[in-house]
C-alpha positions as CSV (number, residue, x, y, z in Angstrom):
1,M,21.5,-5.4,15.5
2,T,20.0,-2.8,17.8
3,K,17.3,-0.3,16.9
4,E,19.9,2.5,17.1
5,E,22.2,0.6,14.7
6,L,19.3,0.0,12.3
7,V,18.3,3.7,12.4
8,S,21.9,4.7,11.8
9,L,22.1,2.4,8.7
10,L,18.8,3.8,7.5
11,G,20.1,7.3,7.9
12,S,23.1,6.5,5.7
13,W,20.7,5.4,2.9
14,E,22.6,2.2,2.5
15,N,19.3,0.3,2.2
16,L,20.6,-2.1,-0.5
17,F,23.4,-3.0,1.8
18,L,21.0,-3.3,4.7
19,L,18.7,-5.5,2.7
20,N,21.6,-7.8,1.8
21,K,22.7,-7.9,5.4
22,I,19.3,-8.9,6.8
23,S,18.1,-11.0,3.9
24,P,19.3,-14.4,5.4
25,D,16.7,-13.9,8.1
26,P,14.7,-10.8,7.3
27,E,11.8,-11.6,9.6
28,E,14.2,-11.2,12.5
29,Y,14.6,-7.5,11.7
30,L,11.1,-6.8,10.5
31,P,9.7,-5.9,14.0
32,L,12.4,-3.3,14.4
33,L,11.9,-1.9,10.9
34,M,8.2,-1.6,11.4
35,E,8.6,0.0,14.8
36,I,10.8,2.7,13.2
37,A,8.5,3.0,10.2
38,L,5.3,3.4,12.1
39,E,6.5,5.6,15.0
40,G,8.7,8.1,13.1
41,K,8.1,11.1,10.9
42,D,11.7,11.5,9.7
43,T,13.6,10.2,6.7
44,S,14.7,7.0,8.5
45,S,11.0,6.2,9.0
46,W,10.3,6.3,5.2
47,R,13.5,4.3,4.5
48,A,12.4,1.7,7.1
49,V,9.1,1.3,5.3
50,W,10.9,0.9,2.0
51,V,13.2,-1.8,3.4
52,A,10.2,-3.5,5.1
53,D,8.3,-3.5,1.8
54,K,11.2,-5.1,0.0
55,I,11.3,-7.9,2.6
56,M,7.5,-8.3,2.4
57,E,7.8,-8.7,-1.4
58,Q,9.5,-12.0,-0.6
59,H,7.5,-12.8,2.5
60,P,4.0,-11.3,2.1
61,E,2.6,-13.1,5.1
62,A,5.1,-11.1,7.3
63,L,2.8,-8.1,6.9
64,L,-0.1,-9.7,8.8
65,P,0.9,-8.5,12.3
66,W,1.0,-4.8,11.1
67,R,-1.8,-4.8,8.6
68,E,-4.5,-3.3,10.8
69,T,-2.1,-0.8,12.3
70,I,-1.0,0.4,8.8
71,I,-4.7,0.8,7.8
72,G,-5.4,2.7,11.0
73,I,-2.5,5.2,10.5
74,L,-2.7,5.8,6.7
75,S,-4.9,8.8,7.0
76,R,-2.3,10.5,9.2
77,I,0.7,9.8,6.9
78,R,1.8,13.1,5.3
79,H,4.9,11.8,3.6
80,G,4.0,10.8,0.0
81,G,6.7,8.1,-0.3
82,K,5.8,6.5,3.0
83,R,2.1,6.5,2.1
84,R,3.0,4.9,-1.3
85,Q,5.1,2.1,0.3
86,L,2.5,1.4,2.9
87,M,-0.3,1.2,0.3
88,R,1.9,-1.0,-1.8
89,M,2.2,-3.4,1.1
90,L,-1.5,-3.5,1.5
91,T,-2.0,-4.5,-2.1
92,R,-0.4,-7.9,-1.4
93,C,-2.7,-9.0,1.5
94,E,-6.2,-9.7,2.3
95,I,-7.9,-6.8,4.1
96,P,-9.6,-7.7,7.4
97,E,-13.4,-7.2,7.2
98,S,-13.2,-4.9,10.2
99,S,-11.0,-2.4,8.4
100,A,-12.2,-2.9,4.8
101,G,-14.9,-0.1,5.0
102,M,-12.5,2.5,6.3
103,L,-9.8,1.5,3.8
104,F,-12.3,1.5,0.9
105,D,-13.3,5.1,1.7
106,Y,-9.7,6.2,2.2
107,C,-8.7,4.7,-1.2
108,Q,-11.7,6.4,-3.0
109,E,-10.7,9.7,-1.4
110,R,-7.0,9.3,-2.6
111,L,-8.1,8.7,-6.2
112,F,-9.8,12.1,-6.5
113,L,-7.1,14.3,-4.9
114,S,-5.4,16.2,-7.6
115,E,-2.2,16.6,-5.6
116,E,-1.9,12.8,-5.0
117,K,0.9,11.0,-6.9
118,V,-0.1,8.5,-9.6
119,A,1.6,5.6,-7.8
120,V,-0.7,6.1,-4.8
121,K,-3.7,6.3,-7.0
122,V,-2.7,3.0,-8.7
123,Y,-2.3,1.3,-5.4
124,A,-5.6,2.7,-4.2
125,M,-7.2,1.2,-7.3
126,D,-5.6,-2.2,-6.6
127,I,-6.8,-2.1,-3.0
128,L,-10.3,-1.2,-4.1
129,Y,-10.2,-4.1,-6.6
130,N,-8.9,-6.5,-3.9
131,I,-11.6,-5.4,-1.4
132,S,-14.3,-6.0,-4.1
133,G,-13.0,-9.5,-4.4
134,Q,-13.7,-10.1,-0.7
135,A,-17.1,-8.2,-1.0
136,P,-18.5,-8.8,-4.5
137,E,-21.4,-6.5,-3.9
138,L,-18.8,-3.6,-4.1
139,K,-17.7,-4.5,-7.7
140,Q,-20.2,-2.2,-9.4
141,E,-19.4,0.6,-7.0
142,V,-15.7,0.2,-7.9
143,I,-16.5,0.3,-11.6
144,Q,-18.5,3.5,-11.2
145,T,-15.7,5.1,-9.2
146,L,-13.1,4.1,-11.8
147,E,-15.2,5.3,-14.7
148,Q,-15.6,8.7,-12.9
149,L,-11.8,8.8,-12.3
150,A,-11.1,8.1,-15.9
151,E,-13.4,10.9,-17.0
152,Q,-11.9,13.4,-14.5
153,F,-8.2,12.7,-15.0
154,Q,-6.6,12.7,-18.5
155,G,-3.3,11.0,-17.6
156,A,-2.6,8.0,-19.8
157,G,-1.4,5.8,-16.9
158,I,-4.5,6.4,-14.8
159,V,-6.9,5.9,-17.7
160,A,-5.1,2.7,-18.8
161,R,-5.2,1.3,-15.3
162,T,-8.8,2.1,-14.7
163,R,-9.8,0.4,-18.0
164,K,-7.8,-2.7,-17.1
165,I,-9.5,-3.0,-13.7
166,I,-12.9,-2.2,-15.1
167,V,-12.6,-5.0,-17.7
168,R,-11.6,-7.5,-15.0
169,L,-14.4,-6.4,-12.7
170,R,-17.1,-6.7,-15.5
171,K,-15.8,-10.1,-16.4
172,E,-16.0,-11.2,-12.8
173,I,-19.6,-9.8,-12.5
174,H,-20.7,-11.7,-15.6
175,Q,-19.2,-14.9,-14.4
176,R,-21.2,-14.9,-11.2
C-alpha cells in the first residue's frame, strides 16, 4: 500500500477496516502511518495517530523509533485528539533521560490548563508517574503537583486519579 492509498483510507474514516487490513503485519505500515501522523495537520494526520496507537497497544516496542520525535513536537500540536493519542502512546514506554525534563515540564503545564481535556491530563499524570519511576528524586515533586491539581480542579475523575497516583507514590517512597 502506498502513502497516498493509506491517506485515502484514513480520509474515509474506515480505520477499523484499515486496522484489520494491516493487522497481520502492522509494523510494515507503521512508518507510513507515523510519517502521515507527524507531518500533517489535517484530519488524516489525527486518524493516522489513532491507528498507529492501536497498533502500538499490541506492539509497544514499535514506538521506540518515534518516541523522541513525538516528545519534541508535542508542544506544537494544537489538535486535542492528536495530542491525546500521542501522550497515550508515551504512557506505554520508557522516556529517554535526554527528553525526560522537557516532557516532565510539558506534562505539568498541561495539568493546569483549564481548557485541556481530562484525558490529556490523565495521560500527563501517568507520564509524570512513569518519569518519577525512572528518577525517584522526582516522586515528591509529582506528589506536590498532584495535590495542587486536586485542590484546584473539582472534577471527580481528576481528583480520583490524583489520589490513586499519590497513594502509589507514597508507598514507593516509604519502600525505599
